[in-house]
C-alpha positions as CSV (number, residue, x, y, z in Angstrom):
1,R,114.7,98.1,92.6
2,G,117.2,99.5,94.9
3,Q,117.3,103.1,93.5
4,L,113.4,102.8,93.8
5,K,113.5,102.0,97.5
6,I,115.8,104.9,98.1
7,A,113.6,107.3,96.2
8,V,110.5,106.2,98.1
9,S,112.5,106.4,101.6
10,A,113.3,110.0,100.5
11,M,109.8,111.0,99.3
12,A,108.6,109.5,102.6
13,S,111.1,111.3,104.9
14,R,110.2,114.8,103.0
15,C,106.6,114.2,103.2
16,R,107.0,113.9,107.1
17,L,108.9,117.1,107.5
18,A,106.4,119.1,105.1
19,A,103.5,117.6,107.0
20,R,103.6,120.3,109.7
21,F,103.2,124.1,109.6
22,H,106.2,126.7,109.6
23,R,107.2,128.2,112.5
24,V,106.2,131.9,110.6
25,H,102.6,132.5,110.6
26,G,99.7,135.1,111.1
27,T,99.6,136.9,114.0
28,N,96.5,135.4,115.4
29,V,97.4,131.9,114.5
30,R,98.6,129.6,117.5
31,L,100.0,126.2,116.9
32,D,100.1,123.0,119.3
33,A,103.2,121.4,120.5
34,S,103.8,119.5,117.3
35,R,102.9,122.2,114.9
36,T,100.5,120.2,113.3
37,R,97.2,122.1,114.6
38,A,96.8,125.7,114.0
39,T,94.1,127.6,115.7
40,R,93.0,131.3,115.0
41,V,92.6,132.7,118.4
42,E,91.2,135.9,117.5
43,S,89.1,137.9,114.7
44,F,88.5,136.7,111.3
45,A,91.9,137.4,109.6
46,N,95.6,137.2,110.1
47,G,95.4,133.3,109.9
48,L,98.0,132.7,107.5
49,C,100.1,129.5,108.1
50,F,102.5,127.8,105.5
51,S,103.8,124.3,105.2
52,Q,107.3,123.7,107.4
53,E,109.0,122.6,103.8
54,P,108.7,123.1,100.0
55,L,106.7,120.4,98.7
56,A,108.1,118.0,96.3
57,P,106.3,117.6,92.9
58,G,103.0,115.5,93.5
59,Q,103.2,115.6,97.2
60,I,99.8,116.9,98.7
61,F,99.5,118.9,102.0
62,L,96.4,118.0,103.6
63,V,94.5,119.7,106.3
64,E,91.2,119.0,108.1
65,I,89.0,120.9,109.5
66,E,89.0,120.7,113.1
67,E,86.8,123.8,114.6
68,K,84.3,126.5,112.9
69,E,83.4,129.5,114.2
70,L,79.9,131.0,113.9
71,G,79.4,134.9,112.9
72,W,81.9,135.3,110.0
73,C,81.3,135.0,106.1
74,G,84.1,133.2,104.2
75,H,85.9,129.9,104.5
76,L,89.4,128.2,104.4
77,R,91.8,129.0,101.7
78,V,94.5,127.1,100.0
79,G,97.4,127.4,97.8
80,L,101.0,127.6,96.8
81,T,103.4,130.3,97.1
82,A,107.0,130.6,96.0
83,H,107.8,133.1,98.9
84,D,110.1,131.3,101.5
85,P,107.9,132.1,104.6
86,Q,111.1,132.7,106.4
87,T,111.9,135.8,104.4
88,L,108.9,137.6,104.9
89,E,109.4,140.8,106.5
90,V,105.7,140.7,107.8
91,V,103.0,137.9,107.1
92,P,100.5,139.2,105.1
93,E,96.7,139.7,106.9
94,Y,95.0,137.8,104.1
95,S,96.0,135.3,101.4
96,L,93.7,137.1,99.1
97,P,94.5,139.6,98.1
98,D,97.3,140.6,100.4
99,L,99.6,137.4,99.7
100,V,98.7,136.8,96.0
101,N,99.3,140.5,95.3
102,M,103.2,139.9,96.1
103,G,103.3,137.8,92.8
104,D,104.2,134.4,93.0
105,T,101.4,133.2,95.1
106,W,98.2,131.0,93.8
107,V,95.2,130.8,96.3
108,F,92.0,129.4,96.2
109,A,88.9,130.1,98.4
110,I,86.9,127.2,99.3
111,T,83.3,127.5,99.2
112,R,80.3,125.2,100.3
113,S,79.8,124.1,96.8
114,H,80.9,125.3,93.0
115,N,84.9,124.4,93.7
116,R,85.2,122.8,90.6
117,V,87.4,124.5,88.3
118,T,86.6,124.0,84.4
119,E,88.0,125.7,81.5
120,D,85.5,127.1,78.8
121,G,84.1,124.5,76.9
122,E,85.4,121.7,79.1
123,G,83.4,119.5,81.0
124,A,84.0,118.3,84.4
125,R,86.7,115.7,84.7
126,A,85.5,112.2,85.0
127,Q,86.3,111.1,88.9
128,G,87.3,107.8,90.0
129,S,84.8,105.8,92.1
130,P,84.9,106.9,95.7
131,W,85.6,103.2,96.2
132,E,88.7,103.1,94.0
133,P,91.8,103.0,96.5
134,F,93.9,105.6,94.5
135,L,93.2,108.9,93.5
136,L,94.9,109.8,90.4
137,I,95.8,113.4,89.1
138,E,98.0,113.3,86.0
139,R,101.0,111.2,87.0
140,V,100.3,111.3,90.7
141,R,98.6,108.4,92.5
142,I,97.7,109.2,96.3
143,P,95.9,106.8,98.7
144,R,92.3,108.2,98.6
145,D,91.0,107.0,101.9
146,T,93.5,109.2,103.7
147,L,91.8,112.2,101.6
148,V,88.4,111.8,102.4
149,G,86.6,113.7,105.5
150,R,84.0,111.7,107.1
151,S,81.6,112.4,110.0
152,K,82.0,109.3,112.4
153,P,80.8,108.8,116.1
154,G,83.5,106.6,117.1
155,R,86.5,104.6,116.3
156,Y,85.0,101.5,114.8
157,S,82.0,102.9,112.7
158,H,83.5,102.4,109.6
159,I,82.6,98.3,110.2
160,L,78.9,99.2,110.4
161,D,77.9,99.5,106.7
162,D,78.7,100.7,103.6
163,L,77.1,104.3,104.4
164,F,80.3,104.9,106.1
165,K,82.1,105.0,102.7
166,M,79.4,107.1,101.0
167,N,79.2,109.9,104.1
168,V,81.2,112.4,102.4
169,L,81.2,115.7,104.1
170,P,80.6,119.2,102.4
171,A,83.9,121.1,101.4
172,T,83.6,123.7,104.3
173,A,82.2,121.1,107.3
174,R,83.9,120.2,110.4
175,R,86.2,116.8,109.6
176,S,86.4,118.1,105.7
177,R,90.0,117.2,104.3
178,I,91.5,119.6,101.8
179,G,94.4,119.6,100.1
180,V,97.0,121.3,97.6
181,L,99.3,120.0,95.3
182,Y,101.3,120.8,92.2
183,A,101.5,118.5,88.9
184,P,104.4,118.8,86.6
185,Q,103.7,119.5,83.0
186,P,105.8,118.8,79.8
187,D,106.7,122.2,79.4
188,G,108.5,122.7,82.6
189,T,105.7,124.5,84.4
190,A,103.2,123.1,87.0
191,D,99.6,123.0,87.5
192,M,97.9,123.6,90.9
193,H,95.2,121.3,92.1
194,I,92.8,121.3,95.0
195,V,91.7,117.9,96.3
196,I,88.6,118.1,98.4
197,N,87.4,115.0,100.2
198,G,89.2,112.5,97.8
199,E,88.0,114.6,94.9
200,D,90.3,116.4,92.4
201,M,88.8,119.9,91.5
202,G,90.8,120.2,88.7
203,P,93.6,122.8,87.8
204,S,93.1,125.7,89.8
205,A,96.0,127.4,88.7
206,R,98.3,127.0,85.8
207,R,101.9,127.2,84.4
208,L,103.4,127.7,88.1
209,P,107.3,127.7,88.0
210,T,109.2,124.7,89.1
211,T,112.3,126.1,89.2
212,R,111.5,127.7,92.7
213,P,110.5,126.0,96.1
214,L,106.7,126.0,96.5
215,Y,105.4,126.0,99.8
216,A,101.7,125.2,100.8
217,V,99.4,128.0,102.0
218,V,96.7,127.7,104.5
219,D,94.6,130.6,105.4
220,V,92.5,129.8,108.6
221,F,90.1,132.4,107.6
222,A,86.6,133.7,109.2
223,S,84.4,130.5,109.6
224,T,87.2,128.1,109.8
225,K,88.7,128.3,113.5
226,S,91.2,125.3,113.3
227,V,92.9,123.0,111.0
228,R,95.3,120.1,111.6
229,V,97.7,118.7,109.0
230,I,97.1,115.1,107.7
231,P,100.3,113.1,106.9
232,V,99.8,111.1,103.6
233,E,102.2,108.2,103.1
234,Y,102.8,107.3,99.5
235,G,105.2,104.5,100.2
236,F,105.7,102.0,103.2
237,P,104.1,103.2,106.8
238,S,106.6,105.1,108.7
239,L,107.7,103.8,112.1
240,Q,105.8,106.5,113.5
241,T,102.7,105.2,111.9
242,L,103.3,101.4,112.8
243,C,103.8,102.6,116.4
244,R,100.0,104.4,116.2
245,L,98.5,101.3,114.7
246,V,99.8,99.2,117.6
247,I,98.7,101.6,120.2
248,Q,95.2,102.0,118.6
249,K,94.9,98.2,118.8
250,H,95.4,97.9,122.0
251,I,93.0,100.8,123.7
252,V,89.3,100.7,123.8
253,H,88.7,104.6,122.6
254,R,91.2,107.1,121.5
255,L,90.7,109.4,124.4
256,A,92.4,106.5,126.5
257,I,95.5,107.6,124.8
258,D,95.4,110.6,127.3
259,G,96.2,108.5,130.1
260,L,99.3,107.0,128.5
261,D,102.8,107.8,129.6
262,L,103.7,109.3,126.1
263,P,105.0,112.7,124.6
264,P,102.1,115.3,123.9
265,P,102.9,115.3,120.2
266,L,102.8,111.5,119.9
267,K,99.4,111.4,121.9
268,S,98.0,114.0,119.5
269,F,99.2,111.8,116.6
270,C,97.9,108.7,118.1
271,K,94.3,110.0,118.6
272,H,93.8,110.6,114.8
273,E,93.6,108.3,111.8
């Protein structure tokens, strides 16, 4: 039991470190003070971002689409790379094809639909009910509620009726949540999975090497203007999360957080669920 607690604690610590963007990013990207929000300020390209730390096996890097921009074709792109962002002489303009052409990079373009990946002759994988509390991918077990993006007018809209649970957004919509992870395989390699609003799209890339660190790739491309990292906790809630719950419990609306005497990164964290 003691070893399990140590393992959970280590995983939680690593998840918190990775749940922000790397200081290295595309020339058109601006990060907020907490490095959890990335905004493309010009054009439609040069929006490449990376996770701060390599991902652990089964650890999802999850982002929510915060802003869209009309007039461009194409949407968010996500994936994994074995390139340490710190070693890049120049951040490529595009994830597809530029970063992928460098090798050891696997990127998936998100579309309005048709994101599910199936092999020839293989039917769509059976998905668990959207009411099940956990999403299962291989041996990975992730709290589903955090993964699902929903359009909601207020903080307490989820208590109105069961329609809240069914109100799952299209993949490219504002507030949609998209994540990437890798699941180790018996042969020593790994499969990359994309998760969209709590649904596993299947292995979009296979036989990834697990001998090298793998960083998440998020390309804030074209009609996607801004994204925010959503921390996912697999074990016990962090002290930061517990503080957020207490603060949210004692305010009327999340906008009231702006008037609190708190550091800006903590205010940003407390505004979101």
